[in-house]
C-alpha positions, -999 to +999 in steps of 0.1 A: +000+000+000+012+035-008+010+061+019+012+098+013+020+128+034-016+129+047-013+093+059+020+101+075+004+130+094-024+108+106+001+082+117+021+108+136-011+120+154-021+084+163+014+076+175+012+107+198-023+099+210-040+067+200-072+080+215-074+111+193-109+114+178-115+113+141-128+148+142-096+161+159-073+142+135-092+155+105-090+191+118-053+188+125-045+173+091-070+196+072-092+170+056-129+162+059-138+139+088-153+113+064-121+112+044-101+109+076-122+080+088-117+061+055-079+067+057-076+055+093-097+024+085-074+017+055-043+020+077-058-004+102-071-029+075-037-030+058-020-036+092+001-004+090-017+004+122-016-028+142-034-016+172-040+011+197-023+007+231-022+021+266+012+031+280+011+013+314+034+022+343+047-012+355+059+004+387+023+014+396+014-023+392+041-034+417+068-041+391+091-011+393+123-029+381+127-034+344+155-053+326+165-064+291+175-100+290+196-112+261+192-149+255+213-172+234+198-206+224+217-239+219+192-251+193+181-229+164+153-249+147+121-232+138+102-254+162+125-246+191+124-209+183+086-210+182+084-229+214+107-205+233+090-174+219+055-187+229+069-196+264+084-161+270+052-144+258+032-164+283+052-154+313+041-128+339+061-096+337+072-100+301+066-067+283+079-077+248+101-102+231+123-096+200+139-122+178+174-109+171+202-113+145+238-115+158+252-130+190+219-129+209+188-148+197+162-130+218+159-098+237+132-101+264+120-069+281+107-078+316+092-059+346+099-074+381+089-065+416+124-066+430+160-077+423+151-111+439+120-114+416+142-106+386+167-132+397+140-158+402+126-150+367+160-155+350+168-187+370+134-203+370+120-193+337+149-188+314+183-204+323+165-235+334+151-240+299+171-268+282+174-248+249+191-218+266+229-216+262+233-183+281+218-150+291+229-114+299+208-092+320+208-054+317+188-032+341+167-005+326+170+027+346+146+047+324+126+039+293+115+068+272+097+061+239+109+084+211+087+115+207+101+125+173+087+116+139+107+085+130+085+078+100+099+107+080 
């Protein structure tokens, strides 16, 4: 699908505020509300917009500690990768999982209640997995999503 400057403006607005009303988006972009609605629907239907999300403060939910856990697997079959990914996505505290190229196979973003809880997660849920060759844990002191227009 081809996107133009109007679509890019709509995407920038939605990125800034996923709850923006169609009326407000249309006014900011300078197009009729009906046209705006059709464009947003098309962006969703073509999966350019994959969803609308809430930015949740994990600390307010009792998980103030965040970490990035690099994971190296011993086995690299599709079945083993699929199994490991599904397992990680099903664990409490996992914010996101990325399949990586390079030395690390996965980067797991997790939120934990304490250093002990983080250690338990790594030991009980990750390093105990027979497919895992090794891990590296990096603490996140502050996570700030980019506010700029990276789509330009």
